Predicted model as a PDB file, atoms N, CA, C, CB and O in Angstrom, pLDDT in the B-factor column:
MODEL        1                                                                  
ATOM      1  N   MET A   1      -8.446   8.191  -8.969  1.00 85.00           N  
ATOM      2  CA  MET A   1      -8.128   7.640  -7.650  1.00 85.00           C  
ATOM      3  C   MET A   1      -6.618   6.592  -8.108  1.00 85.00           C  
ATOM      4  CB  MET A   1      -9.717   6.648  -6.944  1.00 85.00           C  
ATOM      5  O   MET A   1      -6.594   5.674  -8.928  1.00 85.00           O  
ATOM      6  N   LEU A   2      -5.668   7.031  -7.406  1.00 93.00           N  
ATOM      7  CA  LEU A   2      -4.167   6.459  -7.488  1.00 93.00           C  
ATOM      8  C   LEU A   2      -4.245   5.727  -6.838  1.00 93.00           C  
ATOM      9  CB  LEU A   2      -3.021   7.095  -7.219  1.00 93.00           C  
ATOM     10  O   LEU A   2      -4.999   5.700  -5.866  1.00 93.00           O  
ATOM     11  N   ARG A   3      -3.278   4.685  -7.275  1.00 94.00           N  
ATOM     12  CA  ARG A   3      -3.592   2.865  -6.343  1.00 94.00           C  
ATOM     13  C   ARG A   3      -2.287   2.317  -6.493  1.00 94.00           C  
ATOM     14  CB  ARG A   3      -4.931   1.446  -7.216  1.00 94.00           C  
ATOM     15  O   ARG A   3      -1.864   1.761  -7.506  1.00 94.00           O  
ATOM     16  N   ILE A   4      -1.594   2.529  -5.287  1.00 93.00           N  
ATOM     17  CA  ILE A   4      -0.448   1.948  -5.675  1.00 93.00           C  
ATOM     18  C   ILE A   4      -0.075   0.818  -4.605  1.00 93.00           C  
ATOM     19  CB  ILE A   4       0.619   3.028  -5.846  1.00 93.00           C  
ATOM     20  O   ILE A   4      -0.418   0.714  -3.428  1.00 93.00           O  
ATOM     21  N   LEU A   5       0.793  -0.045  -5.451  1.00 93.00           N  
ATOM     22  CA  LEU A   5       0.216  -1.349  -4.668  1.00 93.00           C  
ATOM     23  C   LEU A   5       2.095  -1.618  -4.092  1.00 93.00           C  
ATOM     24  CB  LEU A   5      -0.813  -2.995  -6.053  1.00 93.00           C  
ATOM     25  O   LEU A   5       3.085  -1.240  -4.717  1.00 93.00           O  
ATOM     26  N   ILE A   6       2.082  -2.236  -2.986  1.00 92.00           N  
ATOM     27  CA  ILE A   6       3.576  -2.036  -2.818  1.00 92.00           C  
ATOM     28  C   ILE A   6       3.745  -3.973  -2.193  1.00 92.00           C  
ATOM     29  CB  ILE A   6       4.070  -0.347  -1.356  1.00 92.00           C  
ATOM     30  O   ILE A   6       3.093  -4.647  -1.395  1.00 92.00           O  
ATOM     31  N   ILE A   7       4.723  -4.200  -2.902  1.00 92.00           N  
ATOM     32  CA  ILE A   7       4.751  -5.995  -3.393  1.00 92.00           C  
ATOM     33  C   ILE A   7       6.005  -6.356  -2.264  1.00 92.00           C  
ATOM     34  CB  ILE A   7       5.373  -6.443  -5.587  1.00 92.00           C  
ATOM     35  O   ILE A   7       7.130  -6.450  -2.756  1.00 92.00           O  
ATOM     36  N   SER A   8       5.895  -6.528  -1.038  1.00 90.00           N  
ATOM     37  CA  SER A   8       6.731  -6.773  -0.357  1.00 90.00           C  
ATOM     38  C   SER A   8       7.105  -8.605   0.244  1.00 90.00           C  
ATOM     39  CB  SER A   8       6.363  -5.778   0.542  1.00 90.00           C  
ATOM     40  O   SER A   8       6.303  -9.330   0.832  1.00 90.00           O  
ATOM     41  N   GLU A   9       8.417  -8.923  -0.110  1.00 90.00           N  
ATOM     42  CA  GLU A   9       8.480 -10.209   0.178  1.00 90.00           C  
ATOM     43  C   GLU A   9       8.065 -10.946   1.350  1.00 90.00           C  
ATOM     44  CB  GLU A   9       9.494 -10.428   0.047  1.00 90.00           C  
ATOM     45  O   GLU A   9       7.776 -12.140   1.427  1.00 90.00           O  
ATOM     46  N   HIS A  10       8.080  -9.921   2.393  1.00 90.00           N  
ATOM     47  CA  HIS A  10       8.162 -10.893   3.862  1.00 90.00           C  
ATOM     48  C   HIS A  10       6.767  -9.397   4.226  1.00 90.00           C  
ATOM     49  CB  HIS A  10      10.448 -11.044   5.219  1.00 90.00           C  
ATOM     50  O   HIS A  10       6.944  -8.286   3.725  1.00 90.00           O  
ATOM     51  N   MET A  11       5.454  -9.710   5.170  1.00 89.00           N  
ATOM     52  CA  MET A  11       4.539  -8.786   5.025  1.00 89.00           C  
ATOM     53  C   MET A  11       4.688  -7.576   5.986  1.00 89.00           C  
ATOM     54  CB  MET A  11       3.319  -9.416   5.148  1.00 89.00           C  
ATOM     55  O   MET A  11       4.276  -6.416   5.982  1.00 89.00           O  
ATOM     56  N   GLN A  12       5.506  -8.392   6.871  1.00 91.00           N  
ATOM     57  CA  GLN A  12       6.213  -7.564   8.311  1.00 91.00           C  
ATOM     58  C   GLN A  12       7.148  -6.251   7.431  1.00 91.00           C  
ATOM     59  CB  GLN A  12       7.636  -8.952   9.515  1.00 91.00           C  
ATOM     60  O   GLN A  12       6.867  -5.059   7.562  1.00 91.00           O  
ATOM     61  N   ARG A  13       8.314  -6.782   6.515  1.00 91.00           N  
ATOM     62  CA  ARG A  13       8.736  -5.498   5.872  1.00 91.00           C  
ATOM     63  C   ARG A  13       7.791  -4.529   5.272  1.00 91.00           C  
ATOM     64  CB  ARG A  13       9.574  -5.794   4.884  1.00 91.00           C  
ATOM     65  O   ARG A  13       8.037  -3.355   5.548  1.00 91.00           O  
ATOM     66  N   GLY A  14       6.654  -4.775   4.432  1.00 90.00           N  
ATOM     67  CA  GLY A  14       5.480  -4.281   3.793  1.00 90.00           C  
ATOM     68  C   GLY A  14       4.633  -3.315   4.610  1.00 90.00           C  
ATOM     69  O   GLY A  14       4.188  -2.242   4.203  1.00 90.00           O  
ATOM     70  N   LYS A  15       4.461  -3.886   5.916  1.00 90.00           N  
ATOM     71  CA  LYS A  15       3.870  -2.801   6.440  1.00 90.00           C  
ATOM     72  C   LYS A  15       4.463  -2.158   7.268  1.00 90.00           C  
ATOM     73  CB  LYS A  15       2.886  -3.000   6.886  1.00 90.00           C  
ATOM     74  O   LYS A  15       3.839  -1.419   8.030  1.00 90.00           O  
ATOM     75  N   ARG A  16       6.207  -2.313   7.339  1.00 92.00           N  
ATOM     76  CA  ARG A  16       6.649  -0.899   7.484  1.00 92.00           C  
ATOM     77  C   ARG A  16       7.076   0.067   5.952  1.00 92.00           C  
ATOM     78  CB  ARG A  16       8.012  -1.048   8.498  1.00 92.00           C  
ATOM     79  O   ARG A  16       7.627   1.160   6.088  1.00 92.00           O  
ATOM     80  N   VAL A  17       6.943  -0.156   5.382  1.00 91.00           N  
ATOM     81  CA  VAL A  17       6.983   0.550   4.385  1.00 91.00           C  
ATOM     82  C   VAL A  17       5.773   1.499   4.200  1.00 91.00           C  
ATOM     83  CB  VAL A  17       7.184  -0.270   3.400  1.00 91.00           C  
ATOM     84  O   VAL A  17       6.070   2.548   3.629  1.00 91.00           O  
ATOM     85  N   LEU A  18       4.573   1.373   4.530  1.00 91.00           N  
ATOM     86  CA  LEU A  18       3.350   1.572   5.199  1.00 91.00           C  
ATOM     87  C   LEU A  18       3.312   2.370   5.937  1.00 91.00           C  
ATOM     88  CB  LEU A  18       2.901   0.743   5.745  1.00 91.00           C  
ATOM     89  O   LEU A  18       2.635   3.394   5.842  1.00 91.00           O  
ATOM     90  N   ASP A  19       4.248   1.976   7.092  1.00 91.00           N  
ATOM     91  CA  ASP A  19       4.192   3.107   7.773  1.00 91.00           C  
ATOM     92  C   ASP A  19       4.920   4.206   7.804  1.00 91.00           C  
ATOM     93  CB  ASP A  19       4.182   2.865   8.659  1.00 91.00           C  
ATOM     94  O   ASP A  19       4.626   5.226   8.427  1.00 91.00           O  
ATOM     95  N   ALA A  20       6.189   3.981   6.929  1.00 92.00           N  
ATOM     96  CA  ALA A  20       6.889   5.085   6.723  1.00 92.00           C  
ATOM     97  C   ALA A  20       6.046   6.351   5.465  1.00 92.00           C  
ATOM     98  CB  ALA A  20       8.401   4.413   6.227  1.00 92.00           C  
ATOM     99  O   ALA A  20       6.096   7.579   5.539  1.00 92.00           O  
ATOM    100  N   VAL A  21       5.577   5.793   4.765  1.00 91.00           N  
ATOM    101  CA  VAL A  21       4.109   6.328   4.073  1.00 91.00           C  
ATOM    102  C   VAL A  21       3.391   7.521   5.076  1.00 91.00           C  
ATOM    103  CB  VAL A  21       2.870   4.840   3.936  1.00 91.00           C  
ATOM    104  O   VAL A  21       3.354   8.750   5.014  1.00 91.00           O  
ATOM    105  N   TYR A  22       2.884   6.584   5.961  1.00 90.00           N  
ATOM    106  CA  TYR A  22       2.081   7.275   6.844  1.00 90.00           C  
ATOM    107  C   TYR A  22       2.694   8.321   7.666  1.00 90.00           C  
ATOM    108  CB  TYR A  22       1.502   6.401   7.638  1.00 90.00           C  
ATOM    109  O   TYR A  22       2.252   9.402   8.053  1.00 90.00           O  
ATOM    110  N   ARG A  23       3.961   7.663   7.857  1.00 91.00           N  
ATOM    111  CA  ARG A  23       4.872   9.484   9.022  1.00 91.00           C  
ATOM    112  C   ARG A  23       5.337  10.642   7.774  1.00 91.00           C  
ATOM    113  CB  ARG A  23       7.249   8.915  10.237  1.00 91.00           C  
ATOM    114  O   ARG A  23       5.573  11.776   8.190  1.00 91.00           O  
ATOM    115  N   LYS A  24       5.475  10.396   6.266  1.00 91.00           N  
ATOM    116  CA  LYS A  24       5.998  11.497   5.687  1.00 91.00           C  
ATOM    117  C   LYS A  24       4.879  11.525   4.619  1.00 91.00           C  
ATOM    118  CB  LYS A  24       7.577  11.404   5.209  1.00 91.00           C  
ATOM    119  O   LYS A  24       5.215  11.746   3.456  1.00 91.00           O  
ATOM    120  N   GLU A  25       3.189  11.259   5.006  1.00 87.00           N  
ATOM    121  CA  GLU A  25       2.334  11.862   3.770  1.00 87.00           C  
ATOM    122  C   GLU A  25       2.037  12.860   4.079  1.00 87.00           C  
ATOM    123  CB  GLU A  25       1.182  11.297   3.294  1.00 87.00           C  
ATOM    124  O   GLU A  25       2.004  12.981   5.304  1.00 87.00           O  
ATOM    125  N   THR A  26       1.661  14.113   3.278  1.00 88.00           N  
ATOM    126  CA  THR A  26       1.220  15.547   3.864  1.00 88.00           C  
ATOM    127  C   THR A  26      -0.100  15.734   4.059  1.00 88.00           C  
ATOM    128  CB  THR A  26       1.585  16.661   3.036  1.00 88.00           C  
ATOM    129  O   THR A  26      -0.695  16.329   4.958  1.00 88.00           O  
ATOM    130  N   GLU A  27      -0.615  14.959   2.786  1.00 89.00           N  
ATOM    131  CA  GLU A  27      -2.456  15.417   3.174  1.00 89.00           C  
ATOM    132  C   GLU A  27      -2.824  14.462   4.170  1.00 89.00           C  
ATOM    133  CB  GLU A  27      -3.784  15.209   1.733  1.00 89.00           C  
ATOM    134  O   GLU A  27      -2.120  13.543   4.586  1.00 89.00           O  
ATOM    135  N   GLN A  28      -4.023  14.767   4.528  1.00 91.00           N  
ATOM    136  CA  GLN A  28      -4.766  13.945   5.802  1.00 91.00           C  
ATOM    137  C   GLN A  28      -5.147  12.435   5.249  1.00 91.00           C  
ATOM    138  CB  GLN A  28      -6.368  14.817   6.355  1.00 91.00           C  
ATOM    139  O   GLN A  28      -5.409  11.972   4.138  1.00 91.00           O  
ATOM    140  N   ILE A  29      -5.056  11.961   6.437  1.00 91.00           N  
ATOM    141  CA  ILE A  29      -4.872  10.046   5.981  1.00 91.00           C  
ATOM    142  C   ILE A  29      -6.546   9.735   6.608  1.00 91.00           C  
ATOM    143  CB  ILE A  29      -3.080   8.748   7.284  1.00 91.00           C  
ATOM    144  O   ILE A  29      -6.892   9.596   7.781  1.00 91.00           O  
ATOM    145  N   VAL A  30      -7.459   9.690   5.240  1.00 93.00           N  
ATOM    146  CA  VAL A  30      -8.724   8.926   5.681  1.00 93.00           C  
ATOM    147  C   VAL A  30      -9.228   7.587   6.439  1.00 93.00           C  
ATOM    148  CB  VAL A  30      -9.176   8.786   4.759  1.00 93.00           C  
ATOM    149  O   VAL A  30     -10.132   7.461   7.265  1.00 93.00           O  
ATOM    150  N   SER A  31      -8.560   6.860   6.019  1.00 92.00           N  
ATOM    151  CA  SER A  31      -8.366   5.509   6.834  1.00 92.00           C  
ATOM    152  C   SER A  31      -7.147   4.824   6.427  1.00 92.00           C  
ATOM    153  CB  SER A  31      -9.560   4.487   6.636  1.00 92.00           C  
ATOM    154  O   SER A  31      -6.575   4.830   5.337  1.00 92.00           O  
ATOM    155  N   LYS A  32      -6.742   3.984   7.978  1.00 90.00           N  
ATOM    156  CA  LYS A  32      -5.603   3.006   7.992  1.00 90.00           C  
ATOM    157  C   LYS A  32      -6.066   2.039   8.817  1.00 90.00           C  
ATOM    158  CB  LYS A  32      -4.244   3.525   8.458  1.00 90.00           C  
ATOM    159  O   LYS A  32      -6.427   2.159   9.988  1.00 90.00           O  
ATOM    160  N   THR A  33      -6.015   0.527   7.750  1.00 90.00           N  
ATOM    161  CA  THR A  33      -5.694  -0.619   8.254  1.00 90.00           C  
ATOM    162  C   THR A  33      -4.806  -1.124   7.987  1.00 90.00           C  
ATOM    163  CB  THR A  33      -6.319  -1.307   8.185  1.00 90.00           C  
ATOM    164  O   THR A  33      -3.988  -0.626   7.213  1.00 90.00           O  
ATOM    165  N   LYS A  34      -4.662  -2.290   8.541  1.00 88.00           N  
ATOM    166  CA  LYS A  34      -2.797  -3.210   8.872  1.00 88.00           C  
ATOM    167  C   LYS A  34      -2.658  -3.149   7.529  1.00 88.00           C  
ATOM    168  CB  LYS A  34      -2.521  -5.251   9.646  1.00 88.00           C  
ATOM    169  O   LYS A  34      -1.678  -2.436   7.314  1.00 88.00           O  
ATOM    170  N   ASN A  35      -3.255  -3.627   6.244  1.00 91.00           N  
ATOM    171  CA  ASN A  35      -2.446  -3.859   5.007  1.00 91.00           C  
ATOM    172  C   ASN A  35      -2.963  -2.503   4.074  1.00 91.00           C  
ATOM    173  CB  ASN A  35      -2.811  -5.537   4.240  1.00 91.00           C  
ATOM    174  O   ASN A  35      -2.741  -2.751   2.889  1.00 91.00           O  
ATOM    175  N   MET A  36      -3.527  -1.274   4.238  1.00 93.00           N  
ATOM    176  CA  MET A  36      -3.949  -0.265   3.412  1.00 93.00           C  
ATOM    177  C   MET A  36      -3.887   0.616   3.921  1.00 93.00           C  
ATOM    178  CB  MET A  36      -4.946  -0.264   2.922  1.00 93.00           C  
ATOM    179  O   MET A  36      -3.995   0.575   5.147  1.00 93.00           O  
ATOM    180  N   LEU A  37      -3.624   2.214   3.076  1.00 94.00           N  
ATOM    181  CA  LEU A  37      -3.512   3.713   3.804  1.00 94.00           C  
ATOM    182  C   LEU A  37      -4.216   4.297   2.256  1.00 94.00           C  
ATOM    183  CB  LEU A  37      -1.467   4.447   4.401  1.00 94.00           C  
ATOM    184  O   LEU A  37      -3.821   4.408   1.095  1.00 94.00           O  
ATOM    185  N   ARG A  38      -5.728   4.632   3.168  1.00 95.00           N  
ATOM    186  CA  ARG A  38      -6.079   5.798   1.831  1.00 95.00           C  
ATOM    187  C   ARG A  38      -6.006   7.529   2.281  1.00 95.00           C  
ATOM    188  CB  ARG A  38      -7.972   5.490   1.232  1.00 95.00           C  
ATOM    189  O   ARG A  38      -6.390   8.051   3.327  1.00 95.00           O  
ATOM    190  N   ILE A  39      -5.444   8.087   1.214  1.00 93.00           N  
ATOM    191  CA  ILE A  39      -4.945   9.201   1.289  1.00 93.00           C  
ATOM    192  C   ILE A  39      -6.355   9.959   0.920  1.00 93.00           C  
ATOM    193  CB  ILE A  39      -3.628   9.378   0.395  1.00 93.00           C  
ATOM    194  O   ILE A  39      -7.061   9.576  -0.012  1.00 93.00           O  
ATOM    195  N   GLN A  40      -6.730  11.232   1.872  1.00 91.00           N  
ATOM    196  CA  GLN A  40      -7.730  12.127   1.069  1.00 91.00           C  
ATOM    197  C   GLN A  40      -7.764  12.529  -0.144  1.00 91.00           C  
ATOM    198  CB  GLN A  40      -7.835  13.110   1.484  1.00 91.00           C  
ATOM    199  O   GLN A  40      -8.864  12.836  -0.603  1.00 91.00           O  
ATOM    200  N   GLY A  41      -6.473  12.642  -1.052  1.00 88.00           N  
ATOM    201  CA  GLY A  41      -6.622  12.922  -2.511  1.00 88.00           C  
ATOM    202  C   GLY A  41      -7.073  11.804  -3.391  1.00 88.00           C  
ATOM    203  O   GLY A  41      -7.498  11.986  -4.532  1.00 88.00           O  
ATOM    204  N   GLY A  42      -6.966  10.657  -2.822  1.00 90.00           N  
ATOM    205  CA  GLY A  42      -7.424   9.679  -3.392  1.00 90.00           C  
ATOM    206  C   GLY A  42      -6.579   8.635  -3.449  1.00 90.00           C  
ATOM    207  O   GLY A  42      -7.072   7.527  -3.663  1.00 90.00           O  
ATOM    208  N   THR A  43      -5.365   8.741  -3.299  1.00 93.00           N  
ATOM    209  CA  THR A  43      -4.502   7.762  -3.296  1.00 93.00           C  
ATOM    210  C   THR A  43      -4.901   6.610  -2.009  1.00 93.00           C  
ATOM    211  CB  THR A  43      -3.064   8.476  -3.184  1.00 93.00           C  
ATOM    212  O   THR A  43      -5.302   6.958  -0.898  1.00 93.00           O  
ATOM    213  N   GLU A  44      -4.711   5.328  -2.401  1.00 94.00           N  
ATOM    214  CA  GLU A  44      -4.450   4.354  -1.702  1.00 94.00           C  
ATOM    215  C   GLU A  44      -3.227   3.430  -1.853  1.00 94.00           C  
ATOM    216  CB  GLU A  44      -5.426   3.780  -1.777  1.00 94.00           C  
ATOM    217  O   GLU A  44      -3.079   3.114  -3.034  1.00 94.00           O  
ATOM    218  N   TYR A  45      -2.522   3.023  -1.225  1.00 94.00           N  
ATOM    219  CA  TYR A  45      -1.566   2.140  -0.614  1.00 94.00           C  
ATOM    220  C   TYR A  45      -1.864   0.647  -0.024  1.00 94.00           C  
ATOM    221  CB  TYR A  45      -1.090   2.881   0.399  1.00 94.00           C  
ATOM    222  O   TYR A  45      -2.469   0.514   1.040  1.00 94.00           O  
ATOM    223  N   ILE A  46      -1.504  -0.215  -0.614  1.00 93.00           N  
ATOM    224  CA  ILE A  46      -1.730  -1.324  -0.616  1.00 93.00           C  
ATOM    225  C   ILE A  46      -0.848  -2.606  -0.496  1.00 93.00           C  
ATOM    226  CB  ILE A  46      -2.257  -1.275  -1.421  1.00 93.00           C  
ATOM    227  O   ILE A  46      -0.266  -2.941  -1.528  1.00 93.00           O  
ATOM    228  N   VAL A  47      -0.689  -3.283   0.496  1.00 93.00           N  
ATOM    229  CA  VAL A  47       0.453  -3.813   0.793  1.00 93.00           C  
ATOM    230  C   VAL A  47       0.012  -5.159   0.646  1.00 93.00           C  
ATOM    231  CB  VAL A  47       1.062  -3.408   2.073  1.00 93.00           C  
ATOM    232  O   VAL A  47      -0.994  -5.519   1.258  1.00 93.00           O  
ATOM    233  N   VAL A  48       0.829  -6.194  -0.315  1.00 92.00           N  
ATOM    234  CA  VAL A  48       0.205  -7.554  -0.659  1.00 92.00           C  
ATOM    235  C   VAL A  48       1.750  -8.740  -0.655  1.00 92.00           C  
ATOM    236  CB  VAL A  48      -0.744  -7.377  -2.511  1.00 92.00           C  
ATOM    237  O   VAL A  48       2.910  -8.343  -0.545  1.00 92.00           O  
ATOM    238  N   LEU A  49       1.362 -10.057  -0.791  1.00 90.00           N  
ATOM    239  CA  LEU A  49       2.386 -10.847  -0.442  1.00 90.00           C  
ATOM    240  C   LEU A  49       2.900 -10.842  -2.251  1.00 90.00           C  
ATOM    241  CB  LEU A  49       1.858 -12.482   0.494  1.00 90.00           C  
ATOM    242  O   LEU A  49       2.107 -10.234  -2.970  1.00 90.00           O  
ATOM    243  N   PRO A  50       3.873 -11.333  -2.818  1.00 90.00           N  
ATOM    244  CA  PRO A  50       4.180 -11.699  -4.307  1.00 90.00           C  
ATOM    245  C   PRO A  50       4.141 -12.967  -4.249  1.00 90.00           C  
ATOM    246  CB  PRO A  50       5.488 -11.245  -4.950  1.00 90.00           C  
ATOM    247  O   PRO A  50       5.128 -13.696  -4.160  1.00 90.00           O  
ATOM    248  N   GLU A  51       2.676 -13.409  -4.308  1.00 90.00           N  
ATOM    249  CA  GLU A  51       2.068 -14.581  -4.580  1.00 90.00           C  
ATOM    250  C   GLU A  51       0.700 -14.609  -5.603  1.00 90.00           C  
ATOM    251  CB  GLU A  51       1.767 -15.085  -3.257  1.00 90.00           C  
ATOM    252  O   GLU A  51      -0.144 -13.723  -5.466  1.00 90.00           O  
ATOM    253  N   SER A  52       0.544 -15.552  -6.518  1.00 89.00           N  
ATOM    254  CA  SER A  52      -0.428 -15.492  -7.288  1.00 89.00           C  
ATOM    255  C   SER A  52      -1.921 -15.419  -6.791  1.00 89.00           C  
ATOM    256  CB  SER A  52      -0.222 -16.449  -8.005  1.00 89.00           C  
ATOM    257  O   SER A  52      -2.887 -14.954  -7.396  1.00 89.00           O  
ATOM    258  N   ARG A  53      -1.872 -16.019  -5.485  1.00 89.00           N  
ATOM    259  CA  ARG A  53      -3.278 -15.934  -4.689  1.00 89.00           C  
ATOM    260  C   ARG A  53      -3.759 -14.397  -4.459  1.00 89.00           C  
ATOM    261  CB  ARG A  53      -3.115 -16.682  -3.125  1.00 89.00           C  
ATOM    262  O   ARG A  53      -4.842 -13.905  -4.776  1.00 89.00           O  
ATOM    263  N   TYR A  54      -2.670 -13.788  -3.829  1.00 86.00           N  
ATOM    264  CA  TYR A  54      -2.694 -12.442  -3.079  1.00 86.00           C  
ATOM    265  C   TYR A  54      -2.723 -11.528  -4.667  1.00 86.00           C  
ATOM    266  CB  TYR A  54      -1.047 -12.135  -1.805  1.00 86.00           C  
ATOM    267  O   TYR A  54      -3.214 -10.400  -4.625  1.00 86.00           O  
ATOM    268  N   LEU A  55      -2.345 -11.900  -5.631  1.00 88.00           N  
ATOM    269  CA  LEU A  55      -2.019 -10.780  -6.357  1.00 88.00           C  
ATOM    270  C   LEU A  55      -3.299 -10.867  -7.452  1.00 88.00           C  
ATOM    271  CB  LEU A  55      -0.391 -10.846  -6.997  1.00 88.00           C  
ATOM    272  O   LEU A  55      -3.754  -9.886  -8.039  1.00 88.00           O  
ATOM    273  N   LYS A  56      -3.760 -12.189  -7.594  1.00 89.00           N  
ATOM    274  CA  LYS A  56      -5.481 -11.907  -8.649  1.00 89.00           C  
ATOM    275  C   LYS A  56      -6.104 -11.032  -8.405  1.00 89.00           C  
ATOM    276  CB  LYS A  56      -6.701 -12.848  -8.605  1.00 89.00           C  
ATOM    277  O   LYS A  56      -6.164 -10.801  -7.197  1.00 89.00           O  
ATOM    278  N   GLY A  57      -6.703 -10.305  -9.107  1.00 87.00           N  
ATOM    279  CA  GLY A  57      -8.095  -9.428  -9.015  1.00 87.00           C  
ATOM    280  C   GLY A  57      -7.071  -7.830  -8.654  1.00 87.00           C  
ATOM    281  O   GLY A  57      -7.523  -6.709  -8.887  1.00 87.00           O  
ATOM    282  N   GLN A  58      -6.062  -8.015  -8.227  1.00 88.00           N  
ATOM    283  CA  GLN A  58      -5.554  -6.495  -7.852  1.00 88.00           C  
ATOM    284  C   GLN A  58      -4.886  -5.554  -9.586  1.00 88.00           C  
ATOM    285  CB  GLN A  58      -3.887  -6.800  -6.389  1.00 88.00           C  
ATOM    286  O   GLN A  58      -4.241  -6.089 -10.487  1.00 88.00           O  
ATOM    287  N   ARG A  59      -5.202  -4.558  -9.534  1.00 91.00           N  
ATOM    288  CA  ARG A  59      -4.857  -3.448 -10.242  1.00 91.00           C  
ATOM    289  C   ARG A  59      -4.245  -2.423  -9.838  1.00 91.00           C  
ATOM    290  CB  ARG A  59      -5.675  -3.037 -10.672  1.00 91.00           C  
ATOM    291  O   ARG A  59      -4.692  -1.987  -8.778  1.00 91.00           O  
ATOM    292  N   ALA A  60      -3.303  -1.808 -10.316  1.00 93.00           N  
ATOM    293  CA  ALA A  60      -2.127  -0.817  -9.778  1.00 93.00           C  
ATOM    294  C   ALA A  60      -2.081   0.058 -11.253  1.00 93.00           C  
ATOM    295  CB  ALA A  60      -0.358  -1.753  -9.248  1.00 93.00           C  
ATOM    296  O   ALA A  60      -2.190  -0.240 -12.443  1.00 93.00           O  
ATOM    297  N   ASP A  61      -1.794   1.649 -10.259  1.00 94.00           N  
ATOM    298  CA  ASP A  61      -1.385   2.538 -10.691  1.00 94.00           C  
ATOM    299  C   ASP A  61       0.094   2.538 -11.348  1.00 94.00           C  
ATOM    300  CB  ASP A  61      -1.611   3.258  -9.815  1.00 94.00           C  
ATOM    301  O   ASP A  61       0.455   2.837 -12.486  1.00 94.00           O  
ATOM    302  N   GLN A  62       0.992   1.984  -9.940  1.00 93.00           N  
ATOM    303  CA  GLN A  62       2.178   2.110  -9.841  1.00 93.00           C  
ATOM    304  C   GLN A  62       2.357   1.020  -8.488  1.00 93.00           C  
ATOM    305  CB  GLN A  62       2.594   3.696  -9.751  1.00 93.00           C  
ATOM    306  O   GLN A  62       1.670   0.800  -7.491  1.00 93.00           O  
ATOM    307  N   ILE A  63       3.519   0.531  -8.961  1.00 92.00           N  
ATOM    308  CA  ILE A  63       3.771  -0.403  -7.821  1.00 92.00           C  
ATOM    309  C   ILE A  63       5.510  -0.025  -7.266  1.00 92.00           C  
ATOM    310  CB  ILE A  63       3.526  -2.212  -8.476  1.00 92.00           C  
ATOM    311  O   ILE A  63       6.522   0.369  -7.846  1.00 92.00           O  
ATOM    312  N   ILE A  64       5.181  -0.383  -5.900  1.00 91.00           N  
ATOM    313  CA  ILE A  64       6.998  -0.420  -5.522  1.00 91.00           C  
ATOM    314  C   ILE A  64       7.532  -2.023  -4.975  1.00 91.00           C  
ATOM    315  CB  ILE A  64       7.400   0.887  -3.920  1.00 91.00           C  
ATOM    316  O   ILE A  64       6.788  -2.606  -4.187  1.00 91.00           O  
ATOM    317  N   LEU A  65       8.470  -2.513  -5.292  1.00 90.00           N  
ATOM    318  CA  LEU A  65       8.344  -3.513  -5.087  1.00 90.00           C  
ATOM    319  C   LEU A  65       9.939  -3.203  -4.120  1.00 90.00           C  
ATOM    320  CB  LEU A  65       8.010  -4.511  -6.400  1.00 90.00           C  
ATOM    321  O   LEU A  65      10.903  -2.444  -4.223  1.00 90.00           O  
ATOM    322  N   ASP A  66       9.461  -4.356  -3.136  1.00 81.00           N  
ATOM    323  CA  ASP A  66      10.475  -4.476  -1.679  1.00 81.00           C  
ATOM    324  C   ASP A  66      11.129  -5.612  -1.375  1.00 81.00           C  
ATOM    325  CB  ASP A  66       9.755  -4.306  -0.390  1.00 81.00           C  
ATOM    326  O   ASP A  66      11.825  -5.671  -0.361  1.00 81.00           O  
TER     327      ASP A  66                                                      
ENDMDL                                                                          
END                                                                             
């Protein structure tokens, strides 16, 4: 399972990135919440703010900085 963390300065911008991924993804979407997107192939996209309280306990295979 691939876990991609989207770290955005503002949550609204992070959600826009998540929406762009949602529109362009070719695999079937398994679930979508306001801060996470899960693809059938096992990829998870998660949006978090760049503060230590949100980043604690998070692990990721890739990171997108916005």
